N, C-alpha and C positions, 0 to 999 in steps of 0.2 A: 663758604669755601671759594677761593679764587679760581674761577673756571679757566682763566687764561693759563695760570700756573698748572692746573690739572692737565691741560692739553700738552704742556711741556713735559710733564711727568709721564703721560701716556706715550708720547713719542720716544722719550728716553728709555722707557721700559722695553718697547719694541726693539729699538736699536741695540740695547744692551743685552737683550735676551733674558732678562730677569729683573725682579724687583730689587734685589739686594745691590746688584751692580748699578742699577739706575739711581737708587737712593744715594749710594756713595758718590756718584757723579754729580748729583744735585745738592749734596750736603744736607739731606733729610734722613729720617729714619725709614726703615723698610715698611713699618706699619703705616706711616704717613703716606708713603708712595702708594700703598694698596688702597688707602682711603681716597686718594685723589682719583684713581682709576674707577673705584666704585662710585664716586661722585659723578663722573662722566657717564657711566652706565645708567645711573639713576636719571640723569638729565636727559639722555637721548632715548631712554627706555629700551635699551638693547644691550645684549651681552657682547662685549668687545674682545674678550680674551678667553681662551680655554686655558685653565691653569690647574696643575696638580703639583705634587711634591718634586717632580722631576722635570716636567716639560711645561713650556708656555708657547702658545701659538695664537694667531689672530683668527677670530671667527670670520665668516663671510662679511657680516656687517662691519666687523672691526677692520678688515682690509680696506674697504671703501672709506671708512671714517679716518683711518690712518693716512690715506692719500690726501684727503681734504684737510685734515689737521696739519699735516706737514706743509702743504701748500700755503695755508693760512699763516702758519708760524714763519715760514720762509719769507712771505710777503711782508709781514710785520718787521722781521729782522732787517730785510733790505731797505724798507722805508726808514727804519731807525738809522741805518748806516748812511743813507743818502742825506738825511737831515743833519747828521753829525759831521759828515765829511764833504758833502756836496757832490760826490761822485761815487759810483760803484767801484769797489776795489776787491779783487780776488784775495780772499783770506780765509783762514780757518782750516779745519780738517777736511780733506777730500778723499773719500774711500772709493777706490776704483778696482773692479775685478776684470781680469783679462786672461786669455789662454796661456798655458804654460810656455808655449814657444816664444812668448814675449821676453823671456829671460835670456836675452842676447845682447851683444855689444851695441847694435844699432839703437834699439829701444832704450837701453840704459843711458846711452849718450843723449838721446832726446830728453829723457826724464831729468837728467842733470841740467840740461839747458833750460827746461821748464822751471826748475827750482831756482835757477839763477835769475830768471826773468820775473818770477813771482815768489819772492822769498817769504812772504807771509802766508803761503799755502803749505800746509803739512800733508804729505802724501802717505796714504795707507794703501798698499798694493796687495791685492788678493789674487794670486796666480792659481787658477783652477780651470780645468776643462769642463766642469759641470756648469749648468746654468744656475747661478746663485739667485735666490729670491731677493730682488733688490729691496722690496718693501720690508719683508720680514727680517732681513739681516742688516738693514740700515745702510745700504750701499748707494752711493750717489750716482755712479756711472758704471756701465759694463761695456767692454769692447768684445763684441761677439761675432763669430763667423757662423751664420745660420741663415737659412732661407725661411724658417718658420719661427716667428716671434709672437709672443703673447699680444693680443689686441689691446691690452691695458698699458702697453709700453710704447714709447716713441723711439723710432730708430732713424738715425741719420747716417746715410752711407758715407764711408770714409775712403775706401779703396777697394779695388779688385786684387785679391791676393793670388799670386801665381804659385803653384806647387811644382816641385821638381822631383823626378825619379832619380834615385841616387844609389851609389855603391862605393865601397872603399877600394883604393888601388890594390890592396892585398886580395880582396874578394875577386877582383877582375883578373888578377894574375893566376889565381887558382881555377877560375871558371870560364875565363875568356870574356871578351867584350861583346855583349849582345848588339846586333846590328838591326834587328827587326823586332816588331812587337811580339811575334810568336816566340822568339828566343828569350825575351824578357819574361814572358808569361810562364816559362818553364823554370825560372829561378826561384829559390826560397825567398820569402818576403816577411818583413815585420809590418803589422798593420794595427791600427788603433781599435780598442774595444768599444769606444764610445760611438762608433758608426759601423754599420754593416757593409759599408762601401768597400768592395774589393775589385770592382770593375771600373775602369777609367776610360772615358771617351777621349781619345787623342786624335790629332789632326796632322797629317803630313804637310809641312809648310810649303813644299815645292808645288804641290798640285791640289791641295785642299782635301785630299782623300781622308776619310774618317775610319778609325779603327776602334774596336772595343777591346781594351786590354784587361784580361782577367788575371790578377795576381794570385800567387800560390802562398797563402799564409802558413808559416811554420811557428811564428811567435806573434802573440797579441799582447798589448799593454795599454793601460789608460793614460800613460805618461808620455807626452810628446818628446820630452828630453831623453827619456830612456830609449825611445825609438831611434833618435838620432845617434845615441851612443852605441846602440846595437849595430847600426849600419856602419859606423866608423870602426867598430871592432871587427868587421868582416864577417859577421854571422849570417848576413842576408842583405837583400836589397830593400828599399822602401821609398816612401815619398815624404817630403817635408815642405812646409811653407818656405818659399825662397828667402824671405827675410831672415829665417832662422839659420840658414846655412851659407849665407854670403861669404863669411870669413873662411869657412871650411873649404868652399870651392876655390877661393882665391889662393889659399895656402896649399891646396892639393890633398888634404886629408879626406875629401870626398870628390867623387867624379859624377857628373851629370850623365844619365843614360838617355839615349835617343834624343840628342839635342836638336835634331832636325824635325822633331815632332812638337807641336804645341800641346801642352797639358791643360786640363781644366783650371779655371779660376773660381774663387768664391768671394763673396762680398763681405768685407769687414764693416761692421756697423758700430756706431756709438749709440748705446741704448740707455734710456733713463725713464723714470716713472712718468706717467701721463700727467704733466703739469703745464699750466698755461704760462708759468713763469720759471725761468731757469736762474739759478744763483750765479753770481759772477764767477765763482771758482769753477763750476762745471762748464760754463760757457767758455771760459778762458782755456780750459784743457781741450775741449773739442776744437776750438779755433786754432790752437797751437798744433794739434795733430794734423788738421787740414793743411796748415801752412807747411809743415815738414813733409807731408806726403806729396803736396803739389811741387815742392822743390826737387823731388826725385823723379817726377814723371817724364822728364826729358831724357833720362838716361836709360840704357838698355836694361831690361829686367828690373825696372825701378821698384815695382810693387808686385 
């Protein structure tokens, strides 16, 4: 049996999440796909997949084998592209996972520009606040706001994301405009369920004095976009990444609270599997984001 093709079948099974979809993608039968994976397991003398009638998942040995298998196949694919075309060219399907708040006009305009620059790359965008398993779900790149990342992943810092405390004009008409951290703390707030963070360390810009602001949650949700809409509806105050609310602040549908205080920032990372070799499509996307972010750093509240 062709071991190289067995490697391709194994990778496709993992990325597709099942033998039937993998077989369809490769133009072979489901039974043949299963035989190729069994051939690899017999070759390496290790079980690579847990499988039953409903679920399929990688074993511990399978996770490491998948990483090395993917690296080897990517290297061979890129070598073939170089031999055929003489240069590396971004092309093919690029699967990217990113937080829900990326669904805004700024990022969409950037993505449209990326597609114009690299028309041979097809984007598959997965917007989710959970941490997708890049290997198990066949994702090329994750854009993540996190301080704790798996040691098996590589993270490239992209930007420091500023968060803004917000309210709607209607909410402020009904409740008054808070002028101190203590007044903000007494107002009802919408907060995310994916973090227990309801205390924010803020700094007064005029003298550098620090305050710990404890918000009062009355609504929690796992959806960043729902948080923004609840704030705009006047139900409560809340905080959002500045990128996600630029337009709302400009048009006046949201108002920034305590503008004389600096709010915390978090780091946005480009995260990918631990490989010594990056494909041209992944590298082009990271470089493009770095370029767009750098172009904004000269303006106020750029990132």
